[in-house]
Legacy VTK file of the C-alpha trace (Angstrom):
# vtk DataFile Version 3.0
C-alpha trace
ASCII
DATASET POLYDATA
POINTS 444 float
8.942 60.831 -73.513
10.039 58.294 -75.440
13.108 57.682 -73.001
10.998 58.025 -69.971
8.579 55.392 -71.796
11.172 53.379 -71.683
12.426 53.467 -68.513
9.438 52.967 -67.298
8.860 49.805 -69.140
11.774 48.195 -68.117
10.809 49.129 -64.297
7.387 47.687 -64.805
9.410 44.193 -65.988
11.883 44.716 -63.438
10.583 42.325 -60.573
8.721 39.526 -63.330
12.384 39.618 -64.838
14.265 39.220 -61.339
11.470 36.821 -60.177
11.905 34.598 -63.565
15.809 35.064 -63.458
15.837 33.858 -59.986
13.770 31.061 -60.830
16.000 29.684 -63.639
19.171 29.962 -61.938
17.759 27.998 -58.631
16.033 25.257 -61.329
19.722 25.190 -62.801
21.746 24.892 -59.368
19.205 21.977 -58.651
20.275 20.423 -61.634
23.638 20.446 -61.467
23.294 19.298 -57.719
21.021 16.119 -59.048
22.988 15.557 -61.446
25.915 14.489 -59.460
23.739 13.074 -56.892
22.639 9.399 -58.192
19.389 9.610 -55.670
18.271 12.758 -57.773
17.595 11.157 -60.806
14.155 10.790 -60.621
13.722 14.311 -60.635
16.184 15.073 -63.849
12.973 13.826 -65.602
11.201 16.947 -64.697
11.997 19.353 -67.325
11.593 23.205 -65.293
9.054 25.217 -66.596
7.858 28.859 -66.237
4.265 29.411 -67.077
4.474 33.715 -67.875
0.659 34.931 -68.117
1.001 38.127 -70.187
-2.294 38.748 -70.906
-4.561 39.122 -73.969
-2.468 41.576 -75.685
-0.870 39.951 -77.642
0.715 42.619 -79.568
2.841 43.656 -76.440
4.469 40.237 -76.176
6.876 40.477 -78.605
8.658 43.359 -76.898
8.169 42.009 -73.144
9.853 38.638 -75.057
12.790 40.589 -76.674
13.502 42.198 -73.125
13.300 39.128 -71.609
15.724 37.021 -73.710
18.022 40.141 -73.063
17.567 39.997 -69.583
18.330 35.793 -69.811
21.256 36.514 -71.860
22.750 39.133 -69.549
22.355 37.080 -66.750
21.642 33.321 -67.142
22.767 31.613 -70.088
23.639 32.588 -73.520
21.477 29.926 -75.049
17.987 31.616 -75.113
15.806 30.570 -77.770
12.228 32.199 -78.417
9.697 29.346 -80.858
6.237 30.647 -82.281
3.562 27.830 -82.962
3.648 29.228 -86.781
7.119 28.527 -87.359
6.627 24.819 -85.611
3.753 22.866 -86.963
5.305 19.821 -86.564
8.293 18.009 -84.685
10.753 18.398 -87.519
10.172 22.076 -87.722
10.192 22.366 -83.990
13.872 20.912 -83.894
14.986 22.684 -87.227
14.241 26.361 -85.340
15.435 25.255 -82.234
18.723 23.993 -83.299
19.286 27.234 -85.843
18.291 29.338 -83.139
20.540 27.942 -80.847
23.422 27.315 -82.918
23.075 31.556 -83.769
23.222 32.295 -80.438
26.070 34.857 -79.597
28.764 33.670 -77.455
32.171 35.698 -77.261
34.478 32.411 -78.219
37.428 32.450 -80.199
37.006 32.611 -84.396
38.013 29.171 -84.863
35.421 27.640 -82.225
33.266 30.153 -84.175
33.953 27.965 -87.250
33.885 24.518 -86.110
30.543 25.429 -84.814
29.094 26.570 -87.905
30.732 23.686 -89.714
28.745 21.265 -87.157
25.785 23.034 -88.152
25.818 22.267 -91.925
26.204 18.864 -90.668
23.688 18.412 -88.277
20.654 15.869 -88.208
17.587 17.314 -86.549
17.094 15.253 -83.594
17.222 15.796 -80.265
20.274 13.173 -79.660
22.211 15.557 -82.533
21.110 18.742 -80.470
22.845 17.275 -76.919
25.983 16.155 -78.484
25.957 20.091 -80.276
25.676 21.387 -77.155
28.200 18.832 -75.150
30.870 19.509 -78.100
30.556 23.688 -77.694
30.364 23.537 -73.751
33.392 21.322 -73.443
35.276 23.698 -75.794
34.339 27.029 -74.608
36.098 28.129 -71.696
33.487 29.727 -69.527
35.870 32.780 -68.710
35.596 33.553 -72.589
31.794 34.378 -71.763
30.779 37.984 -71.870
31.504 39.834 -68.957
27.902 40.918 -68.386
27.476 37.243 -68.062
27.995 37.138 -64.629
26.246 34.391 -63.671
26.237 32.282 -66.587
30.044 32.377 -66.723
29.756 30.870 -63.056
28.628 27.178 -65.123
30.842 25.336 -67.547
27.378 24.216 -68.753
24.469 26.795 -68.901
21.278 25.910 -68.986
19.528 25.992 -72.500
16.349 28.064 -72.068
13.361 27.700 -74.644
10.718 30.392 -74.714
7.000 29.639 -76.532
6.500 32.886 -77.418
2.326 31.444 -77.753
1.977 28.446 -75.699
-1.690 28.378 -76.493
-1.426 27.726 -80.118
1.258 24.761 -80.870
-0.074 21.593 -81.985
-0.650 19.707 -79.002
1.352 16.383 -80.247
4.054 18.866 -81.057
4.767 19.679 -77.293
3.911 16.216 -75.853
6.997 14.963 -78.138
9.091 17.352 -77.232
8.493 17.251 -74.080
8.704 13.295 -73.439
11.706 13.571 -75.731
13.726 16.393 -73.629
12.904 14.728 -70.333
14.740 11.599 -71.722
17.979 13.859 -72.354
17.849 16.315 -69.299
21.278 14.358 -67.787
23.245 15.706 -71.110
20.790 18.834 -72.234
19.753 20.869 -69.408
16.589 22.130 -70.729
14.437 25.271 -69.015
11.146 26.015 -70.908
9.257 29.554 -70.589
5.613 29.149 -71.842
4.216 32.643 -73.139
0.766 32.419 -71.985
-2.620 34.855 -73.032
-5.317 33.211 -71.356
-4.681 31.145 -67.982
-2.505 28.538 -66.748
-5.413 26.204 -66.704
-4.652 25.447 -70.665
-1.078 23.911 -69.436
-3.053 21.094 -68.275
-5.984 21.131 -71.220
-3.488 20.629 -73.840
-0.703 18.367 -72.067
-2.321 14.559 -70.583
-1.073 14.219 -66.931
1.396 11.434 -68.069
3.172 14.781 -69.982
2.648 17.368 -67.179
4.280 15.209 -64.690
7.099 15.969 -66.507
7.168 19.560 -65.817
8.015 21.057 -62.645
5.852 24.205 -63.075
5.998 27.317 -61.338
3.310 30.374 -62.150
4.444 33.924 -63.201
2.224 36.298 -63.641
2.580 40.516 -65.227
1.060 43.355 -64.788
-2.687 43.523 -65.953
-2.812 45.557 -69.424
-5.200 48.033 -67.689
-2.759 48.348 -64.439
-0.056 48.997 -67.117
-2.113 51.820 -68.915
-3.039 53.300 -65.820
0.755 53.702 -64.715
1.689 55.048 -68.528
-1.192 57.649 -67.896
-0.039 58.760 -64.590
3.710 58.809 -65.727
3.493 60.465 -69.012
0.030 62.474 -68.861
-0.819 63.129 -65.268
2.326 64.953 -64.593
4.051 68.371 -65.444
6.761 66.553 -67.016
5.713 66.731 -69.971
4.098 70.291 -71.181
2.460 67.807 -74.061
-1.375 67.072 -73.073
-4.153 65.998 -75.334
-7.744 66.964 -75.298
-10.744 65.104 -73.851
-11.829 63.269 -77.981
-8.335 62.489 -78.596
-7.953 60.501 -74.920
-11.393 58.872 -75.312
-10.491 57.363 -78.946
-7.219 55.862 -77.289
-8.718 54.601 -74.627
-11.752 52.899 -76.552
-9.578 51.694 -78.466
-7.804 50.097 -76.253
-10.324 48.807 -73.882
-12.309 47.407 -77.048
-10.138 46.182 -79.534
-6.954 44.946 -78.851
-5.901 45.969 -74.898
-2.307 46.709 -76.447
-0.485 49.448 -74.265
2.068 50.009 -76.933
-0.480 50.928 -79.736
-1.801 53.769 -76.962
1.741 55.084 -77.102
1.708 54.622 -80.446
-1.238 56.963 -80.688
-0.033 59.001 -78.017
3.117 59.377 -80.358
1.379 60.094 -83.118
-0.917 62.923 -81.576
2.303 64.625 -80.635
3.828 64.125 -84.270
0.819 65.705 -85.532
0.823 68.990 -83.179
4.242 69.520 -83.735
3.759 69.544 -87.473
0.467 71.581 -87.539
0.899 73.937 -84.574
3.111 76.840 -85.439
3.509 77.381 -81.472
4.467 74.222 -80.547
7.830 75.635 -80.693
6.722 76.678 -76.424
5.683 72.907 -76.075
8.807 72.395 -74.132
9.819 72.669 -70.303
9.016 76.189 -68.400
12.585 77.157 -68.595
13.578 76.799 -72.078
10.191 78.345 -73.024
10.487 81.465 -71.312
13.908 81.938 -73.060
12.519 81.239 -76.954
9.300 83.191 -76.179
12.524 86.147 -76.423
13.344 85.404 -80.181
9.510 84.643 -81.259
8.979 86.441 -84.766
6.251 89.185 -85.867
4.290 86.459 -87.433
4.868 84.159 -84.330
3.396 86.582 -82.002
0.572 87.334 -84.316
-0.113 83.613 -83.678
-0.503 83.916 -80.078
-2.413 87.199 -80.432
-4.692 84.816 -82.712
-5.202 82.063 -80.056
-8.710 81.777 -78.726
-7.514 81.229 -75.309
-5.439 84.554 -75.522
-8.291 86.598 -77.189
-10.464 85.782 -74.061
-7.733 86.978 -71.821
-7.411 90.378 -73.616
-11.294 90.850 -73.651
-11.419 90.749 -69.787
-8.342 93.193 -69.184
-8.413 96.767 -69.010
-8.171 98.952 -72.134
-4.912 100.526 -71.522
-3.341 97.241 -71.492
-5.245 95.500 -74.638
-3.708 98.013 -76.327
-0.429 97.150 -75.021
-1.080 93.529 -75.625
-2.077 94.040 -79.300
0.449 96.217 -80.241
3.573 96.035 -78.355
5.594 92.902 -78.633
7.750 93.418 -76.310
5.026 93.473 -73.020
3.225 90.571 -75.424
6.411 88.254 -74.620
6.479 89.865 -71.149
3.188 89.048 -70.444
3.159 85.702 -72.338
6.002 84.126 -70.175
4.169 85.208 -67.109
1.066 83.362 -68.506
3.244 80.154 -69.241
4.404 80.381 -65.053
0.823 80.454 -64.284
-0.090 77.496 -66.648
2.908 75.356 -64.721
1.544 76.269 -61.466
-1.799 75.393 -62.737
-0.820 72.144 -64.016
0.689 71.255 -60.790
-2.305 72.200 -58.581
-4.743 70.440 -61.271
-2.896 67.028 -60.975
-2.444 66.930 -56.786
-6.579 68.005 -56.625
-7.275 65.311 -59.440
-5.227 62.785 -57.643
-6.790 63.615 -54.246
-10.313 63.650 -55.768
-9.664 60.385 -56.786
-8.486 58.833 -53.495
-11.715 60.325 -52.414
-14.084 58.971 -54.768
-12.620 55.289 -55.781
-13.627 53.230 -53.108
-17.728 54.997 -53.051
-20.485 52.559 -54.021
-20.849 52.428 -58.205
-17.811 54.711 -58.628
-19.459 57.650 -59.468
-16.623 59.482 -60.681
-14.949 56.365 -62.231
-12.801 53.228 -60.477
-9.921 54.507 -62.354
-7.542 57.692 -62.648
-8.124 58.184 -66.250
-12.094 58.304 -66.377
-12.009 60.477 -63.943
-9.385 62.438 -65.962
-11.731 62.383 -68.758
-14.177 64.124 -67.125
-12.664 66.789 -65.654
-11.397 67.349 -69.612
-14.958 67.232 -70.815
-16.654 69.864 -68.422
-16.544 71.305 -65.184
-16.882 68.362 -63.014
-18.363 70.361 -60.253
-21.479 71.540 -61.981
-22.151 66.968 -62.973
-24.827 64.965 -61.439
-21.885 62.585 -60.531
-20.153 65.273 -58.300
-23.442 65.956 -56.422
-23.562 62.313 -56.042
-20.358 62.325 -54.672
-20.847 65.011 -52.266
-23.929 63.352 -51.195
-22.199 60.056 -50.163
-19.221 61.760 -48.418
-22.102 63.747 -46.356
-23.358 60.436 -45.295
-19.810 58.933 -44.688
-19.162 62.042 -42.405
-22.579 61.830 -40.418
-21.908 57.894 -40.083
-18.334 58.663 -38.364
-20.062 61.426 -36.094
-22.662 58.683 -34.975
-20.051 56.299 -34.379
-17.724 58.506 -32.290
-21.073 59.885 -29.981
-21.456 55.412 -29.547
-18.380 55.432 -28.575
-18.637 58.239 -25.816
-21.910 57.061 -24.937
-20.489 53.627 -24.500
-22.943 51.520 -27.193
-21.590 50.157 -30.006
-22.966 50.984 -33.531
-22.010 48.843 -36.482
-24.079 50.372 -38.920
-21.876 49.967 -42.107
-21.139 52.855 -44.475
-22.388 50.990 -47.738
-25.926 50.698 -45.633
-25.862 54.254 -44.907
-24.672 54.663 -49.381
-27.582 52.291 -50.068
-30.708 52.323 -47.567
-32.235 49.406 -49.087
-29.845 46.995 -47.639
-30.689 47.697 -44.615
-34.667 47.720 -45.152
-34.075 44.321 -46.638
-32.621 43.075 -43.530
-35.826 44.139 -41.829
LINES 1 445
444 0 1 2 3 4 5 6 7 8 9 10 11 12 13 14 15 16 17 18 19 20 21 22 23 24 25 26 27 28 29 30 31 32 33 34 35 36 37 38 39 40 41 42 43 44 45 46 47 48 49 50 51 52 53 54 55 56 57 58 59 60 61 62 63 64 65 66 67 68 69 70 71 72 73 74 75 76 77 78 79 80 81 82 83 84 85 86 87 88 89 90 91 92 93 94 95 96 97 98 99 100 101 102 103 104 105 106 107 108 109 110 111 112 113 114 115 116 117 118 119 120 121 122 123 124 125 126 127 128 129 130 131 132 133 134 135 136 137 138 139 140 141 142 143 144 145 146 147 148 149 150 151 152 153 154 155 156 157 158 159 160 161 162 163 164 165 166 167 168 169 170 171 172 173 174 175 176 177 178 179 180 181 182 183 184 185 186 187 188 189 190 191 192 193 194 195 196 197 198 199 200 201 202 203 204 205 206 207 208 209 210 211 212 213 214 215 216 217 218 219 220 221 222 223 224 225 226 227 228 229 230 231 232 233 234 235 236 237 238 239 240 241 242 243 244 245 246 247 248 249 250 251 252 253 254 255 256 257 258 259 260 261 262 263 264 265 266 267 268 269 270 271 272 273 274 275 276 277 278 279 280 281 282 283 284 285 286 287 288 289 290 291 292 293 294 295 296 297 298 299 300 301 302 303 304 305 306 307 308 309 310 311 312 313 314 315 316 317 318 319 320 321 322 323 324 325 326 327 328 329 330 331 332 333 334 335 336 337 338 339 340 341 342 343 344 345 346 347 348 349 350 351 352 353 354 355 356 357 358 359 360 361 362 363 364 365 366 367 368 369 370 371 372 373 374 375 376 377 378 379 380 381 382 383 384 385 386 387 388 389 390 391 392 393 394 395 396 397 398 399 400 401 402 403 404 405 406 407 408 409 410 411 412 413 414 415 416 417 418 419 420 421 422 423 424 425 426 427 428 429 430 431 432 433 434 435 436 437 438 439 440 441 442 443
């Protein structure tokens, strides 16, 4: 489950990271072209800036920025710096953090050159002039072929760009941002800077923090990550609403985890941690959790169950209800014959696996049918429908009866439309009016 979650995170971020990498590569290629063209000197005053809107789930941002930094170092440039507002209260600390991180960037060059870089670091004064001088010295000494083989794109550039990520752009002091942007724009010809603004709320915050004279020095492109609710839906779909993982949680646990997500932090990572904690508690407290694995392995393990484990199976409330429904001869065999019990348990696990396959298939079909109905009687998200199904027999609920009524109205409307088309008449009464007759009455 952990590896699947990591793979899922990479897949969800792939499109976003690919677009960012493409933007950075185009920006730096344009920078190199303009640096050779005297007519492009005006454009050199505009700093390429990616406004990355990540949402209010701030606790998930560190993981996203960590993956982004790795992707940029592998594909664009070894010089990637991440800064937070709490570490940069003024311009002095801002430059200090920027320079110290830049000089610690991992570049695969000769050890002597590394020593010279560290010597330079001790003697450096924290200013944009010294930073530009350091950059020119390092890039001139470093042979592009000596860069990491993974950095296929950055190795093609003798002067790779410097990417500065402001993780929480909204929290930075306005004066610090303004001063850094103004100073950096004056050194772009010798210090190829690209900015990435991490934004939790809205890109409008850029223009609220920066006056026009400063924001005009930025060439901004907007990038939007997947919303946290869509992210959670994808995680549930891949980790819970599947037969790939036999571990399932009940409606109370799912409701608690979902409520924490919706009403507390919107953090998908905290939701996953809660899921992992539930998994840990299950394996720690349940003796039969040894059977919580894929079907072939579970059937194999059943053959090696001890006498105590067989007794634990017989004590299960679900198994006792199953035994009560059997004939008396079979009841005796299940309660006294361990070999027969193991064979029956293997058969029951097979049936449970088939049940889950059919269950999730029908659940998705029902969600497709009902997610677009007026007022969403069974919920707008599949997790809402899943919680309802775990809590009770959904076919006995009032919401399900309402869904059936709406579907019947929809089918009746389609029949009327079909009859009207065959009669050469046009009936343009929308389905929403059939479901809500008051709309049609209001028109009268």
